[in-house]
N, C-alpha and C positions, 0 to 999 in steps of 0.2 A: 538705355535703362536694363536695368536688372528682372528678370519675372523669377517670380518660384512658384511652381504651379503643382498643384497638390490635387490628384484625381484617384479615385482608389477603387472603379467598377470600370466594367467597360462602354458601358453607357456616356461617363467621364470623362472616360479617352478620349471618347468622339468628338465630344461636345470641347473636350481640351486641344484635341487637332486642328480644329477649325478656329478656334479663338486665336492660338496661336499665328495661326498664316493670315487673318483679317489683320492681329498686332502687329504682325512684320509690314505689313501694308502703312502704320501707320506712326511705324516707329524700325526705319530699316536695319538701324544699328544696334536691334534687340538681342540683349540675349540671356537664353533660355534654360531652366532646369528645374526640376522636380520630378514626380513622384507617376507613371503613367502609363501606357504604353506603345504598340505602333502604329497607332493614330497619331496620338504626340512626339513621337519618334522618328515617324516621319515627314510633319511638320519641321522636326528643328529642334527640338528639345532634348535636352541633357539626359534622359532619360535614369533613374542612379539602383529605383526597387521597381519594377514591373509590378501593376497591379494587382496580377494571379497570384503573388506569394500572400497578398494580404485576404483573398475572398475567402471570405467564410461564411456559410447560411446556414441557420439556424440556429436559438439558443444554447444548446448542445454544446453546437459546433464550436462557436461563439467563447464558452466558457470555458473550453478545452484547451483554446490558444491564448489566453489572455494574457501569457509570457510571451509570447511570440507576436502581437498586438502592442506590446508595455515598447516589445525591442524597436519595431518599426517606427513607434512616436518618437521616441528616442533618438534615431538615427535621422528622422526627419528634420528633428530640433537641430542635430547637431549639424546638420550638410546644410539649412539656414544660414545655422551660425559661420560655417565657414564660407557660403557665395556672399552673404553680403546682397542683399536683393533691393530693389528698390521697394518691393510691396510684394506679397504672398498671395494667388491667388486661390483661393481652393473655388472646390469642383463638388459639389455634391457632398455622398460619403459623409455625415454629419457628424457622429460618433465619433472619429477621425477628426475630421477638421474640423471640432468645435475646439478640440486639446491644440490643434495647431495656431487657432484663429490667437486664445486665448495666451502661447507663448510669443507668435508672433507682436504679438499689444505689451507687452510685456518687455519686448527688445526693441520696442518702439520701431517697430516696424509696419509699416504701410499693410492692411489688409484688406483684400474688398473677395466677397461672395456671387460667383456664379453659380447660377440653381441654387438655390438653398435647401437646408431638408426641411418639409412639408409639417414645421410645425403649426400651422394653422389648421391642423388635422387631428390635431392629437399633442396632449402635455404642452399648453402653450406660452408655459411661462418659461423656456427655454430659452424665447424672444429676448428677457432681459440677460442673457449672456451672451446671445450673438450680438446685441446691440452693444456689449458695453467692450466686445475685441473685435467688432469689426467695421472698417471707416465705412465704407460703401457695398451696397448688397446691391446684385444685380439678377431679379426674377422676371420669370418664366409665363406666369398666367398673368395676367390681368387683374383678376380680385385680390390677387396679394398685394398690390399696393394700398388697397384699404383699407387691408386686413394692419400691414403692418402700421397704418396711419393712425390708429385708435391706442398705439402705445411710443405713440406719438415721434415717427421716421417715418423718414421719405424715402422709398427704394427707391430705384428706375427699373418703369418696364422697360426691357429690351426687343422681343417678340421671343416668340415662340419655336424650337427648334424643329417639331413634328411639326409646324406651317412649312417649315422651310424644305425641307427632307420632301412633303407630297410635293411644292411648287417645282423642286427640284428630279422629281422623279422623269424617267425615261419611258412613255409606255411601249410593250413591246405589241406590237400590231399585229403579229400572228397568233399572239395567246388562244384564243378564243378556239382557232381554228388546233392550234397545237393540242389543248386539252380536252378537244374533241364535244364543247356546248352546241347544242344546238340554239337555234334561234328563234322557237316557237313558242320557249319555257321558262318562264323566269330563274333567275341565278339564286341560288341563296347561301350567302357563306356563312359558314360555320368558324368561328374565332373562339376557341377552346382556352389562347393558351396559352402558355410554354414551361409551367411550373408541375411536375408531378401532382401534385395535391389538387390544384386545380383542374387538370384529367383524370383523375378518380372521384371528381362530385360531376363535373358539367357534361363527360362522356354519353352516360346514360339516359341523360335529360337532351340531348341530341340526338341521339338513336332513337328515342319513344316520338320525336319530334318527327322525323324522318318517316319511321313507321306513318305513323297521322297520315301523314298528308305526303303520298307518295308521288304525285303530280309534279310536282319539282325538281331540276338539274340542282342536287347539292356540293358544295366543295370545303372540305376544309382544310380551313391555312395553318398548312403542317410546320415541324420545323425537325430537321435530321438527324437533328442531338440525343431527341429522345427515341426509346424503344417501341417500335411500333406498335407492341400489346397496348397501352397505353389508350390509344385510341379503340380498344375496343370491338365490335359488332361494326363500327363504323367501315372498318375495311372489306367485308363481304357484301355491303348494301349495293345495289346494281346501281342505284341513279346518287352513287355520294361517287364522288371526285376527292383525290387528295394530290394538292397544291403546295408544295415543301419550295423554301424560301423566298414566293413571290407573291406576299401578300397584298403588295398595293396593284401589280397586274390584275389579281383576282376580284380586286375593290373595285376596280372601275369597271369591270364586268356584270358587279353582282345588283342586284333588284333590292335586295333585302340582305338583314344579315342576324344573325345570333353571336352575341360580345360580351364575353365575360370579360367585368369591368377592365380598368386599365390604363395605360396609354392608347392603345387599340379604339377605344371605345371615341377619341380623339381622331385617331388615324380615318376609322370609317367616315365620321360626320367629313370631313374635309375633303373626302372622295364624293360625299352627298350619295351617301347608302342610306337608306332607314335602317334604324337595330334597334333592337330591344336586348335591355344588357339584360343579362342573368349573372348572378353570386350567391355560391355558396359556401360556408368555412363550417367546420365543425362545432356542433353543439357550444363547447367551452370558448372555444377561437372566437365566436360568433359574439357569445355573450361578455369576454372580457372587454370585448374591442366595442361595446353597445358601452359599456362605463367611461371608456376612454375619448373615445373620437366624437370631435363636437362641429361636426358637420353635416350639412342639411341632405347633401346627396350621394352615391358613391360612384357616379360618372366624373368624369373631368368637362364630359359636355354641359350635363348639368350644371354643374358649379360655375362654368366660365358666363354659361347664362342667364345663373341667377336663377332657375324656374326647371319646372321639369319639361325638357325638353323633348327629350325620350324615356321613355319607359324601364323601371327599375324593377324587377324580380328578383327579389332576396330571400334565401332562405327557404321555407316552404310553400312561399310566393313564383320561384323557381321551378315551377313544376310542369307537363307538358301542355298540359291545358291551356293553361294561363298564358304561358310563352306561343304555341302553335295561335292561340286565339290573336293575339299581340301581331305576328308574323303575314297575319290573313287580311288584319288592317292596312298593314305597312305596303302588301302587296298595290294596292289603288285605291281611289277616293281621297277624301277631306283628312284623313289622318297622317295620309302619303304624305299629303303638300305641307299642313300643319308642322310637321317634322323638316320639310326641307326649308319650310320657311326660318324653320329655328336655328338649321345649321346657318342659314348664311349671315344670320344674326352674330353666331358663335364666330365664322371665319372675318368681320369684319373687325371683332372690338380684338381679336387677337392680332390683325395686322399694325405692325407699326415698318413699314415700309419697306426697309432693306431689313437683311437676317438678321437674326439673334447676335449671332456674333459677330459679324460689324457695327452692329449698334452698340456692345458690347465693349467693344474692343477700343472703339472709338472716343465712349465717355470715359474709358480707365484711361486711356492715355490724358486725355483732357485732364481728367482730376490729378494726373500723377504729376502735369506741366504747370496746375495753377499754383 
């Protein structure tokens, strides 16, 4: 069969590459083409447009490139028309891929969506457009099945790629020695995120926590594509180390963590590290977000559990006093045990047996052959 895959971001390219490898096992004669990057290319996809050409961040940049985006949408449609695939597989990248889904439906091509946009969080009426144009949906968060069921739509939960990545991680046994951690003090992992705006708001909070609790060892999960100045005074504090691009190794050694909301909250949970989640946005962004966001929690851990497993400190509550106090409770005692018990619950809910890509590929080929 012929598969056309559209991924418009680095994460989608990674998931696309894993999916194609799994599809090849189910359909060895399959032919693959689409929009993506190196991961998909290495998996054997004929990549006609690289996702880096379509990566636009922020509203201003998006508006300034509308003509370019429209050009790539036309290019994708024309390429699908020429390739004549048995199925178009869309991966995340909602604004672009919703248009491709509509086109595929109009042309009578089957449309599968792997890792759909988070319509459960905001602007939920987008579900109706997706339902009208997508033949099968493959989701990676367990609660999404119940969400879509409210719209009379049965979707497939296939597992979670974060769980797969944590399971596949090969631990560096010499990590602690290389980084100079001592065995007699707790290690506190600081995960401030990878976006400049996140760091500018969260780093001052982390600095003050370090000052107030100097007896711990701290380690920043840093990324090397950001200018060092964004990490502020943490760079010069004696009890703070920087760990670049080794977040999983750090989490294997951490006693507790302060984590900016996002995928990192789930990664931290799956490594069984008790955490306090902190989130700060600009007052305007937070105000607008409150108007449109329709979820009771900001961390994936709590959303998956359906209750508060980890404490979320948002805006003014994300202050040194409350953050430090929760950190203290996580080091030892009942609070730590309760969080770890909650993590076990999250891991059980996520577990779908094989990897997300293997489960998705198996179902996709079955649906196409039925």
